[in-house]
N, C-alpha and C positions, 0 to 999 in steps of 0.2 A: 714447351714450345720453343724455348731458347735453343735446345739442341737441334731441333728441326731447322731453325733459322741459320744454324752453322753449316748446314749441308751445302756442298758445292752445287752450282747450277746444274740442273738435270738436263741431259741432252734430249733432243726431240725425236731421235730415231729409236725405234723399239729395240733393236739389237744393242745399241749403245747403252740403253737403260739397264740392261741386265748387268753390264759391267759397273755402271754407276751404283746400283743397289749393292753389288758385291764390295765395291770400294768403300761405300758409306755404311756398311753393315754395323759397325760398332756404334756409330751415332744413331742409327735407326733403332738398334736394340735398346740402347739406353733411353732414347726418346719414348719408345713404346712402353717400357717399364715405368718410367717416371710419369708419363701421361695418365696412367691409371690413377696414381695417387693425386695428381693435380685435379682430375675430374672429381674424385671423392671429396677432396678438401674444398674445392670451389663450391660444390653443391652443398656441403655441410655448412660452409661459411655463409652462403646466401640464405639458406634456411634459418640459420641462427640469427642473422641480422634482420631478416624480414618476416620472422614467424608471426602468424596472426595473433592478435591480442597485444603485441608489443609495438607494432607500428599501425598507424591509421592507414587503411587501404585507400588507394586512389587509382585513377586510371593510369597515371604515370608508373606507379609501382607495379600494377598488373601487367602493363605492356613490357616494362623492364624485366619482370620475372619470366614472362613468356619468352622474350628474346634470349634471356639467360638460359632458359631451358633448351631452346633451339641450339644455342652454342654448345651446351653440355652434350646433347645428343650427337651433334656433329663431331665433337671430340671423341665420343665413343665410337663412331663410325671410323674416324681416323685411327683410333687405337686398334680396331679390328683389321683394318686394311694394312697398316704398317706391320702389325703382328704377322699377318699372312705373308708379307714380303720377306720377312727375316726368319720366320720359323717354318721348317718343312713339315707341315701337317701331313701325317701318314706317309712321309717321305715322298710326297708328290712333287715332282719338279714342275716349275712354271715355265711356259713358253714365253718367248720375248713379247708376244702380243698381250698375254695375260699380265706380264710385269708392267707393260706400258699402260694397260687399263687400270691396274692397281695404283700405279704412281699418279695417274690422272685423277683417280677417285680420292687419293690421299690429299692432293692439292685442292680438289673441289671441296672436300670436307673441311679443310683448313680455311678456305675462302668463306664458306657458310658460317663456320664458327666465329670468325672475326667480324662478319657482318652482324651476327647475333650479339656479340660483345659490344659492337659500336652502338646499336640501339639500346642495349642494357646500360651502357655507360652514360649515355645522355639521359635516359628516363630515370634510372635509379639514382644517379648522382644529382640530378635536378631535384628529385624528391628529398634526398638526404640534405641538400643545401638549403632547404627552406628554413627560415629562422634568421636570427640576428647574425650578421656577418657571413651568412651562408652563400651569398652570391658568388664569392670566390670559389667555393666548392663546386657550385653549378657550372661556372666558367671552365674550371679545370676538367670537369666531366665532359663538357662539350668538346674541348680540345682533345681529350683522350679518345672520345668517340670518333672524331675526325681522323686521328692517328690509326685507329683500328680499321676504319673504312678504307683509308688509303693503303693500309698494310694488308688488305684482304686479297691482294693479288701478288702473293710472294714469288711467283714464277716470273713476274715482270720487274720486281724491285730489287735493288742491290742488297747484298748480305747485311751490310751495316744497318740498313733500314729495317730489315726483318728482325735483326737482333734488338733494335730500339723498340719495335712494336712488342716483342716478347717481354722486354723489361717494363714498358709502360703498362702492359696487361697485369703484370705482377704488382706493380705499384698501385694500379687502380683497385685490384682485389684487396690489397691491404688497406687502402684508403676507405673503401666501402666498409670493411670490417671495423675500422676505427671510428669513422664518422657517424655511421647510422645509429649504433647503440647510444651515443652521447646526444644525438639530435632528438631521439625519441624516448629517452629516459630509461630507467631500469626496468627489469622484468616485473610484471604485475605480481604483487605479493612479496617482492624482495624487500628486505628489512630496511 
């Protein structure tokens, strides 16, 4: 998502969007390729951190995992849309109106993904923060959720904010991966 945050502001005219996609092609290609691995890693990390039997299920964890699932599906849609923008499937050229629709769908998918991450950040971090001294983890999760919600409108916010949101998302993912296993103990049967 960091590379997507580095894209110049998209124009609002369909004809100009064709040029914008052409000028931004390298960032879009790299974003598309790396987004696939991000989705796989985020999904595997969440599954590892919250697999059943290792953590006690609660409504917060269930809500957080559902929101996380919505975010991952939204990122998959974003992956498909950006891929179609930059790769000429069957050599089919896209009209300016189709490019405009795909760019709109890409930003809509990114919006939905960040809203999912906002809910997941609050719910999962709140659950991970339970325990001694965990209130700080919970507060950080709430702040990160607010950052994701405010960043869910990347077409309205400046580039520096979008970059910050992408960095905070990466930090939140690492924090969940580091905090949850320690809060809930080792895997059952581990020595």
